[in-house]
C-alpha positions as CSV (number, residue, x, y, z in Angstrom):
1,M,42.3,75.7,106.4
2,F,39.8,78.3,107.3
3,G,38.5,79.4,103.8
4,T,37.9,76.1,102.4
5,H,34.8,75.6,104.9
6,F,31.5,77.4,104.8
7,L,31.0,76.2,109.0
8,S,34.2,77.4,111.0
9,F,32.9,74.9,113.7
10,D,34.3,72.1,112.0
11,D,37.7,73.5,112.5
12,A,36.9,74.0,115.8
13,A,35.7,69.7,115.6
14,R,39.3,68.9,114.4
15,G,40.6,71.4,117.5
16,G,40.0,69.0,120.6
17,W,36.4,67.9,120.8
18,R,36.2,65.6,118.4
19,G,33.4,62.7,119.3
20,L,30.8,65.3,120.1
21,P,27.5,65.3,117.8
22,R,27.6,68.0,115.2
23,R,24.8,69.6,117.1
24,A,26.9,70.0,120.0
25,L,29.8,71.4,117.7
26,R,27.5,73.8,116.4
27,A,26.9,75.0,120.0
28,I,29.8,75.2,121.1
29,A,31.4,76.9,117.8
30,F,29.2,79.2,117.8
31,S,28.7,80.1,121.7
32,P,30.6,84.1,122.1
33,P,33.7,82.9,123.8
34,V,34.6,80.1,121.5
35,R,33.2,82.5,118.2
36,V,35.4,85.0,119.4
37,R,38.8,83.2,119.9
38,L,38.2,81.2,116.4
39,E,37.3,84.9,114.5
40,A,40.8,86.0,115.9
41,R,42.4,82.6,114.7
42,Y,41.1,83.4,111.3
43,E,41.8,86.9,111.0
44,R,45.6,85.9,111.7
45,H,45.3,83.8,109.6
46,F,43.5,85.5,106.8
47,A,46.3,88.9,107.5
48,T,49.6,86.8,106.8
49,A,48.6,83.6,104.6
50,E,49.9,83.2,101.1
51,Q,47.6,81.6,99.7
52,A,44.5,82.9,97.4
53,H,41.1,83.0,97.8
54,L,40.6,83.4,101.3
55,F,36.9,85.4,102.3
56,R,36.9,87.3,105.3
57,G,33.7,89.5,106.2
58,V,30.6,90.8,105.0
59,Y,30.8,94.8,103.8
60,D,27.7,96.6,102.8
61,S,30.0,98.9,100.2
62,F,32.7,98.7,98.3
63,E,34.7,101.3,100.6
64,A,33.6,99.5,103.6
65,A,35.3,96.8,102.4
66,V,38.2,98.4,101.7
67,A,39.0,100.2,105.3
68,A,38.5,96.7,106.7
69,A,41.4,95.3,104.9
70,P,44.3,94.3,107.1
71,G,47.7,96.5,106.7
72,S,49.9,93.6,105.6
73,K,49.1,93.9,102.0
74,P,48.4,96.4,99.6
75,I,45.0,96.9,97.7
76,G,43.9,95.3,94.8
77,Y,45.8,94.1,91.7
78,D,47.4,97.4,90.1
79,H,50.6,96.1,92.0
80,P,53.6,93.9,90.6
81,G,53.1,91.3,92.4
82,P,49.2,90.5,91.4
83,A,50.4,91.4,87.8
84,S,52.3,88.7,87.7
85,M,49.6,86.1,88.4
86,Y,48.0,83.4,86.1
87,R,51.4,82.8,84.1
88,N,50.6,78.9,84.7
89,N,47.2,79.4,83.6
90,L,47.8,80.4,80.2
91,E,46.9,77.5,78.3
92,T,44.3,76.3,80.6
93,V,40.7,76.1,79.6
94,F,38.0,75.3,82.4
95,P,34.6,73.2,82.4
96,S,33.1,76.7,82.8
97,D,34.5,78.0,80.1
98,Y,33.1,75.9,77.5
99,P,29.3,77.6,77.3
100,V,31.3,81.0,76.9
101,L,33.2,79.2,73.9
102,F,30.1,78.2,72.5
103,W,28.3,81.1,72.5
104,L,31.6,83.3,71.2
105,A,31.9,80.8,68.6
106,R,28.5,81.7,67.4
107,A,29.4,85.6,68.4
108,I,32.4,86.0,66.4
109,E,31.1,86.4,62.9
110,P,33.9,87.5,59.6
111,G,33.1,91.0,60.6
112,T,33.9,91.0,64.0
113,R,36.4,93.5,64.3
114,R,36.5,93.9,68.3
115,L,36.0,91.9,71.8
116,F,36.5,93.7,74.3
117,D,38.2,91.7,77.2
118,L,37.2,94.0,80.8
119,G,39.5,92.6,83.5
120,G,40.9,90.0,81.7
121,H,44.4,90.7,83.5
122,V,47.2,89.7,81.1
123,G,45.0,87.9,78.1
124,V,44.5,84.8,80.0
125,R,41.1,83.8,77.9
126,Y,43.2,84.8,74.8
127,Y,45.5,82.9,75.2
128,G,43.4,79.7,76.4
129,F,41.0,80.3,73.9
130,G,42.9,81.2,70.9
131,S,43.3,77.4,69.7
132,R,40.1,76.6,70.4
133,L,37.9,79.4,68.5
134,A,38.2,80.7,64.8
135,L,39.1,84.4,65.3
136,P,39.2,86.3,61.9
137,D,42.5,87.6,61.1
138,A,41.3,91.5,61.5
139,M,39.6,91.1,65.2
140,L,41.3,92.4,67.6
141,W,41.2,91.1,71.1
142,Q,41.3,93.6,73.6
143,V,42.1,93.4,77.1
144,M,41.0,95.7,80.2
145,D,42.6,96.3,83.3
146,V,44.7,98.2,85.7
147,P,48.0,100.0,84.5
148,A,50.2,97.6,86.4
149,V,48.9,94.5,84.6
150,V,48.3,96.5,81.3
151,R,51.9,96.9,81.8
152,A,52.6,93.3,82.3
153,G,50.2,91.8,80.0
154,R,52.1,94.1,77.3
155,E,55.3,92.6,78.1
156,L,53.9,88.9,77.8
157,A,52.4,89.5,74.4
158,V,55.8,90.9,73.0
159,E,57.4,87.6,74.2
160,R,54.9,85.6,72.9
161,G,54.2,87.3,69.4
162,A,50.4,88.1,70.0
163,A,49.9,90.9,67.2
164,R,45.9,90.2,67.7
165,L,46.0,91.2,71.6
166,A,46.1,94.8,72.6
167,F,45.6,96.3,76.3
168,T,44.3,99.5,77.5
169,D,43.3,100.7,81.1
170,R,40.4,103.0,80.3
171,R,37.5,101.4,80.4
172,G,35.5,104.2,78.2
173,D,37.2,102.2,75.1
174,L,34.6,99.6,75.5
175,A,32.6,101.8,73.2
176,G,32.1,100.6,69.6
177,A,33.1,96.6,70.4
178,D,31.3,94.0,68.8
179,I,31.7,91.4,72.1
180,L,32.3,92.5,75.6
181,L,33.4,89.5,77.6
182,A,34.0,89.8,81.6
183,T,34.9,86.6,82.9
184,G,36.3,86.0,86.8
185,S,36.2,89.8,86.8
186,L,33.3,91.7,87.5
187,Q,33.3,90.9,91.4
188,Y,36.4,93.2,91.2
189,L,34.7,96.3,90.5
190,E,32.3,98.4,92.7
191,Q,29.4,98.8,90.0
192,P,27.5,96.0,88.6
193,L,27.4,95.5,84.6
194,H,24.5,97.5,83.6
195,A,25.5,100.2,85.4
196,I,29.1,100.2,84.1
197,L,27.8,100.1,80.4
198,A,24.7,102.5,80.9
199,P,26.7,105.6,79.6
200,I,28.6,104.1,77.2
201,A,26.7,105.5,73.8
202,D,27.8,102.6,71.3
203,R,27.2,99.3,73.2
204,P,28.6,96.0,72.7
205,P,25.7,94.2,70.7
206,H,27.1,90.5,72.6
207,V,27.5,90.2,76.0
208,L,28.8,87.2,77.9
209,I,29.8,86.9,81.4
210,N,31.2,83.9,83.4
211,Q,32.5,83.3,87.0
212,L,30.5,85.6,88.8
213,P,29.3,85.3,92.6
214,M,25.1,85.8,92.3
215,H,22.4,85.3,94.6
216,D,18.7,86.8,95.0
217,G,18.8,89.7,97.2
218,A,20.7,92.9,97.3
219,A,24.3,93.2,96.6
220,Y,27.1,93.0,99.1
221,Y,30.4,92.6,99.7
222,T,33.4,90.7,101.1
223,L,37.0,90.9,101.0
224,Q,39.1,88.2,99.3
225,S,43.1,87.7,99.6
226,I,44.5,86.8,96.5
227,G,47.6,86.0,98.2
228,K,49.4,88.8,97.1
229,A,46.8,91.5,98.0
230,F,43.7,92.4,99.3
231,C,40.6,92.8,97.0
232,P,37.0,93.8,98.0
233,Y,34.4,91.2,96.0
234,R,31.2,91.9,95.2
235,I,28.2,89.3,95.9
236,E,26.0,90.4,92.7
237,D,21.9,90.6,92.8
238,R,20.9,88.3,90.3
239,G,17.6,89.9,89.6
240,G,19.1,93.0,89.9
241,L,21.4,92.6,87.1
242,V,19.0,91.1,84.4
243,A,17.0,93.7,85.1
244,G,19.1,96.2,84.5
245,M,20.5,94.8,81.4
246,A,16.9,94.7,80.3
247,A,16.7,98.2,80.9
248,L,19.3,98.9,78.3
249,G,18.2,96.8,75.6
250,Y,19.3,93.4,76.3
251,Q,17.6,89.9,76.3
252,L,19.4,87.3,78.3
253,R,19.5,84.3,76.0
254,D,21.4,82.1,78.3
255,A,22.7,80.8,81.7
256,W,24.3,78.7,83.6
257,Q,26.1,77.2,86.6
258,T,29.9,77.2,87.3
259,P,30.2,74.8,90.6
260,E,33.8,74.9,90.9
261,K,33.9,78.1,91.8
262,M,33.1,79.2,95.5
263,C,33.1,81.6,97.6
264,P,32.9,80.2,101.4
265,I,32.9,83.2,104.3
266,P,34.0,81.9,107.6
267,F,31.2,82.5,110.3
268,H,29.0,83.9,107.3
269,P,27.3,80.8,105.8
270,E,24.5,82.0,104.8
271,R,26.2,84.8,102.6
272,S,28.5,82.0,101.4
273,V,28.0,80.9,98.1
274,R,28.2,77.5,97.0
275,G,28.7,77.6,92.8
276,Y,29.1,80.6,90.6
277,E,27.0,81.7,87.6
278,G,27.5,82.6,83.6
279,M,25.4,84.6,81.4
280,Y,25.0,85.7,78.2
281,F,22.9,88.8,77.0
282,R,22.2,89.9,73.5
283,A,21.1,93.7,72.5
284,S,17.4,93.5,71.2
285,R,17.4,94.4,67.5
C-alpha cells in the first residue's frame, strides 16, 4: 500500500478524493490535518505489516533510527527470522548483478585465494554466481555476517555440500582478502565503506559494491521493515564515498545504475531514492 509510493497523496486520492486535480490532491494531502491522519495510518501499517521493503522516517544517525523503531519487531538481522530469509533466491541472478559478474570474472585470477563477501547473508551470491563464474579450485568464498545468519549459512552449506563457502562474524577477517564484495549490504552498516576499510592494513586490491542507495549530499538514515525485523538503513553520500576510497588509494574504475531497486520513504519524497547504484574500485598499483 503505502510502501510503493513516493508521494503519499496518491493514497489519499484512492481514499475518497477521486476526480480532483492532482494539484488539489497535493494541497489536501499535505495540509496539516490530513497529513497527520495519513502518517498515523502509515505508522500503524509499518509497525505490523509482514511484507518487506517498507521505509519510514528520515534520521541523522544510525542510533536515532534504532530509537525510532516500533517495539513490535526486533532490530536487525541477528535473529532466527531474518536469518531464514532469501532461501527462495539462492539461484537467482538479477539484472543489476551482471556488472558485478563482469568485473568479478576479470578480478578472479588463477592465484585468487579468497573473496570476502561483506553482509552476504547465507551465501546468496555464492550460490547464484557460482554457476556463472569460473572459480579457482583453491579459492575460498568467505561470507561475513551477524552470528544468527552465520549459523544458518553454515547449516545450509553443509546441506548443499558447498565446501568452498566459509563464514565469519568478524569484520577484521577482511584483511588479506583478494576481493571485497558488498552487494545490498552496505546500507545496513553504520559506517561508510571507506571508514570500514581504513583500519585494515592488508586491504583487498579489488572492491565491488552493488545495490547501494546513494545521493549527492551528506549521508542520512531511514528505517526499513524487512518483514521480520526493523533495520536502520543508510543512504550513502556518493561523493564522500568516492573521495574516501580515493584517500585509501582506490580508483573508481566503473559505476552503474540498478534501477529495479528503490527506497520510497512516504511523506519524504525529497529523501526517497529512485534506483540504486554499483561501483568497482581497484587499488592503485
